[in-house]
Every structure is written in structure tokens, then in C-alpha cells.
N, C-alpha and C positions, 0 to 999 in steps of 0.2 A: 345538385339539390333537386328533389322531386316535390311536386305539388299535385296531389290527387284532386279530382274534380269536385269533391265535397269539402275541401279545406277552405274555400273562399266563397262566401255568399255573394250573390249578385245584388248590386245596389240599384234601386229604382231611381232613375234620374228624372222621371216624369215624361209626359208626352210620348209614351210608348218606347222609351229607351231604357235599357238596363246594362250596367257595366259590372264585369267580374274581373278582379285583378288575379292574374295567374302568377307564374314565376317572375321574380324581379330581384334586382340587385342594383347597386349604385350606378352601374354603367348601362343597364338595359332593363326593359320591362315588357311583358306580354299581357295583353288585356283582351278579353272577349266582350264584344258589345253586341247586344241583341236589339233588334228593331221590329216593331210592329209595322204593318203596311201603313204608309203615310207618315211615319215618324221622321223627324228631321234631326240631323246632326248639324246644328247651325254653323255657318261660316265663322271661322276663328283662326287664330295663329298661336304658335307657341315656339319656344327656342329649341325644340327637340326635332331630330330627324324622325320621321314616322314612315313605316311600311305597313300597309293594310292589305290583308288577304281576305277575299270574300269566301267564307265557309259555306254559306247558303243564301239564297234569295237573289234579289236584283235591286240595284241602286243607281241613282243618278248622282255621280260624283263630280264636284267642281274643285279644281286645283289651279290656283293662280289665274283664274278667269277662263280656263278651258273646261268644258263639261263633256262627259262621256257616260254612256250607260255601261255598267259593269255587272257581272253576275258570277255565280259560283266558279271558282278556279282562277278568277282574275285578281290582279294585284296592282297596287300603285305605291309610289314613293312621293313623300312630301318633304321638301327641304325646310330647314328652320325659317320661321317667320313668313312663310308663304300662306296666304289665305286659302282655306279649304273647308269643305263640308259635304254632306250627303243628304239625299232624300231617299227613303226606302220605298221602292216601287212594288216589291213583293216581300212579305215577311222574311227576315234574314238575319245573318250574323256576320260580323267582321272580326278578324283576329288582327289587332293593332299591336305593332312592336315599336317601341320608342327607345331612343338612345339620346342622352342618358335617361334614367328612370324618371317618371313623372311624379315628383314628390307631392305635387298638388292633388294627386289621386289617392294618396295614402292617408 
């Protein structure tokens, strides 16, 4: 299944964060999340495994109480129900991949 860049509109989540659903199916989902400098992806948990890849920018990421600075080319994995969040230090984008798909995003 192919999804072209203009098939899905980005949704403004407020606070300088926009989310664009990319390819997805019952078992997996890819999401592009854009952040303005200073925007916050609040600490949260969910029952999905999440891998995030930094497409551009710089972020302060916290996973399970550990905080690191990550930038373009870096990636992280979050296991189910582990608290995690980010603060955008330089305007950027994350590619988030979830398994199974986030039905709450659809």
C-alpha cells in the first residue's frame, strides 16, 4: 500500500505540534509529528510499542525517567506503558512508528 505525501492532511494539535498520519494498518502505524521550537510532547503512556526517528531538529527526550538530547538521525524505542515525552529545542520532525496501530489517532 502506498501513501503519497498529500493524501493525509496534518492535524494541528495546538502548542506548536502538528500530526500527520502516514501508512497504517491494524498491526502498525507511521506518523509524522512536526514541532515548533519550544513545543512540548507532554509526558504520557500508551499500550503500544513506539519507535521514534528524528527526521530533523533537536529534542530533549525523556523515557522512563531518563533524559537525553537527540537530533536528526537519532532514534529511540519506548515499550508499552512507559512514561515518555519530548521538548523541542530546535524546530523539528519525528517519525513515530507504533505497533499495533493507534486507533485513538484515527
